[in-house]
DRENVO-572812 format. One record per residue: x, y, z of N, C-alpha, C in turn. Coordinates in steps of 0.02 Angstrom, whole numbers, plus 50000, padded with zeros to 5 digits. Example, Ala and Ser with C-alpha at 12.3 -4.5 7.8 and 13.67 -1.06 7.14 Angstrom:
BEGIN
506604971650390506154977550390506604983550390
506424988850354506844994750357506455000250394
END
This chain:
BEGIN
500364994349997500095000150002500335006250002
500995004950020501325011950018501645013449952
501665009749914501995010849862501375015149814
500755010149828500245014149782500225020349820
500265022449887500185028549931500625034249879
501445033049877501785036849845501645039849779
501235034749735501095036049667500555040749667
499905038349705499355044849723499515049649732
500045051549791500265058749794500365062849765
500675060649691501005061549636500495065249599
499985060649589499455064049540499125067349556
499215070949602498745077649620499065083049668
498805087649694499145091249733498875089249799
498905084549826498795082249873498985083249941
498985083850008499395082050074499785077550083
500145077950113500555069250110500005066850197
499725071150218499385067750284498665065750255
498505067450178497775065150158497685057950161
497295052250183497155046650186497385043250120
497465038050127497585032350080496875031950040
496405028750068495685028550065495505035250015
495415040750038495345047350000495805047849931
496345047749942496835048249872496445042149823
496305035449840495975032149790495565034049779
495025036549814494455039649785494395044749747
494785049349757495035057049717495405054549645
495725047949653496135048649596495705043949545
495235039349571495005035549542495315028749531
495595026249589496195019649583495895016949627
495735007949609495395004549651496095004049708
495844999349775496394999749818496854994249779
497374993549795498084989649780497824982349789
497584979749844497194971949850496944971249775
496474976149772495864974949726496204974649661
496784978349642496924979749576497274973449549
497524971849614497834964349597497424956849577
496924958349630496244953549610496094954849535
495904959449490495584960649452495984960849388
496844961449422497394957849345497424949349371
497294947549425497204939849432496624938349386
496134941149401495514937949362495514938449281
495794944049261495844945749184496334940449162
496754939549179497354935049166497074927149160
496904926849227496424918349203495924917649166
495434924449139495064923649075495304924449035
495844926948999496114926248957496504919048934
496864916748986497134910148979496664904848983
495924906349021495484900149006495714895549067
495874899749112496104896849181495554897149244
495274892849269494814895249334495134898749387
494774904249399494974908149463494554909049499
494674908249573494494909049651494534914349659
494094918849680494404923349729493674924949778
493944923649835493594924449899493284932049910
493574936949879493294942949884492524944349838
492684940149773492194941849738491554936149752
490844937149747490484931849761490654926749722
489984921749722490244916549677489894918649604
490354921149571490524922249498490694915349453
490524913349396490864906549390491334910249335
491834907049347492544909649315492974905949262
492604899849264492954896149214492654896049151
492934896349093492674892949024492854886548989
492994880949058493024874949013492484873548966
492504868948933491884867048874491474871548855
491814875848830491524882948795491804883648737
491314883948678491564886248623491934892648614
492334895048554492734898948545492304905248558
491874906148503491414911948503491044912648585
490794906648595490504907648677491034910548734
491714909948718492124911848780492474918048762
492324921248694492354928248693492024933748719
491454929448708490554935848760490784933448823
490784927248837490854926148913491564931048947
492134930848895492634932348956492454939848945
492024945248897492004951348907491354952948956
490854948748959490464948849014490674947849084
491284942649091491464942149156491884947749178
492354951149119492644957149133492094962149175
491614964149155491024968149194490744966149235
490654960449240490434957349313490914958849377
491654957649343492314958349387492204965949417
492164968349374492274978349379491694979949432
490854978049400490414977149458490584976249523
490864970849521490934967249594491504972649634
492114972049602492654976749626492374981649659
491964985349616491704993149631491264992549705
490804988149688490364984949747490774985149805
491154982849808491624979049870492174987749885
492394991949849492574997149860492095003249878
491635000549869491035007449887490835006249959
490875000349979490724996650041491294999050108
491874997250073492605000350110492595006550115
492425011350082492355017750074491615020750135
491215017250126490675018450168490895018250237
491155011750256491465010150313492065012950341
492455015450322493095016550310493085024150371
493435024450433493485030350471493925035250446
494245036550381494815039050366494575043050309
494755049550297494475053650242493635055450242
493485057950304492825059650297492615065750269
492995070250286492845076150253492805074150157
493255071150144493315069050067492565065050045
492385059850090491725057950074491005061350088
491205067050124490745072050110490475074950054
491145075950012490965078049957491005072249889
491315065649893491195062549841491045055649897
490315054449899490125050049939490355042449911
490325043349833490395035849793491145034749776
491505031749814492175027549785492215027949721
491745023649676491895024849607491855030249560
491465035649592491135040849570491805045049575
492055045449611492615050049614493065050349553
492915046049509493355044849425493045050249392
492395050249395492025054649357491935061549352
492055064149435492015070649470492565073849465
493015069049476493795074349486494015075149429
494395081649437494805081949370495385080749400
495855079049337496585076349347496965083749367
496685087649347497125094049359496705100149407
496555095449468496115099649528496585105149549
496175110949564496795115549576496975114149672
497665117949676497755116449733497245118249789
496935123149808496425126349854496015120449867
495805119149795495235114249793495515108349837
495845105749816496295098949824496295099449907
496445105149926496565105250007495975106350057
495475109550008494695108550048494355103450055
494345098349989494025093249998494285088750010
494885087050038495305083150092495135084550167
495205092250182495305094750235495765095550272
496275095150235497075094550256497415101550233
497215106250216497475111050178497695116850264
497575123250242497965127250297497115128950326
496855124750360496195124550394496315124750465
496335129250508496435128950580496345122650617
495605120350605495445114650631496025108250623
496175107250567496625101850557497445103450582
497585109650573497985113450598498275110650666
497745114050718497585113850775497665106050814
497405100250759497495092650778498065089150770
498525094350731499045091550715499595095450749
499355099250804499855101650848500195109550814
500095111250760500295115650725500025122650726
499485122450772499045130050774498945129850851
498875136450873498535137950958497955134450957
497465136750917496535133650920496485132950859
495725129150849495365127350810494855132850759
495095137650795494435143050778494645146650716
493955148550682493995152650612493945160950647
494155164650608494115172450634493355173550645
492865170550629492235171550646492075167950726
492505163650747492305162250802492085152950799
492005149950768491825143550743492435139250740
492485133550747493165128850718493065127950645
493685129850614493685131450547493935124750503
493515121550481493355115450428493065117350367
493235111650327493095113850249492275113250260
491935109450287491415110650287490935118150331
491285121750373491225125650386491375130950342
491815132950293492025137250270491405138550210
491395131650190490875130650115490045132850148
489925129550198489185128750226488915134750270
489405137050304489145140950368489505147650390
490075147850372490385154050382490285161350360
490125165650410489755171950404490215176250353
490995172950357491415177150312491525174550251
491135169250226490965168850141490335169150125
490025172050164489065172350137489145176150069
489485180250037489395181449982489645176849917
490165172949938490355167949893489765161349871
489505161149941488935155649959488325157649921
488375164449921487735165649888487795164949803
488165167049794488395163849727488235159149721
488465153549753488465144049750487795142849737
487505147349795486685143749801486285147049746
486475153149693486135153649638486385148549576
487045148049583487105143849522486925134749537
486935133149589486685126049603485915124849624
485645131049675484985130549705485085129649766
484705131949814484715130749875484095126349912
484285122149948484715120249997485415115449949
485905117449963486325110349936486705107549987
486935100449950487315097450010488045098449982
488765096150020489325095049999489265092849946
489155085949937489295080449873488895084349800
489065081349753488855081949689489015089949659
488455093849665488435100549620489085104049650
488905104549701489505110049732490125106549737
490305101049732491045101049711491275102149645
490605100149601490725101449530491145110949524
490755114349570490515121849552491315123549597
491475119149640492115121549662492665120349610
492595115949575493075113449536492875119749472
492495121249459492315125649391492735132749403
492555135549474492715142349483493275143449499
493635136849538494475136749544494795136949471
494505135349430494875134549358494715142449319
494155144749337494045150049293494475156549332
END
């Protein structure tokens, strides 16, 4: 996992304190153990070898006694089923994880991160989405600030800045007009953050 983490950190402007789970979601990369399973299953299907993977439900992955045409169709179908099953497992892990909860509030669907997140996410948005920027609550948690409070007096978190802080009311009103009121952190707000940061 450390090897994958090093590569994921290079794929965007993320803080090195960002959890591996959040990095996987934001970059759209399956967890390494699941990538290994995917590669093994694809190899087995190409070679016509029966593959048994406990992580995957009872998928029949053997192609013995099949005609060549049926094998091609079956292999493509199984590739799709394996992808679906791996994505289902990944979603379950992401929901159950205690890491990367700020990122989860923006991208609750692990596999959906691939569709939502631009590979060229601006620095400020990356830090806000992960909650690992120059936010006082995070800095205080790491022992790098004397208190966790925003200039308005509430704890300074990503959610606070986007949803609550009076100091950002003008920007929030612009978002409300563009997205609609009320809104939650996921989906439209995340897309709007990316759009405004690149403008």
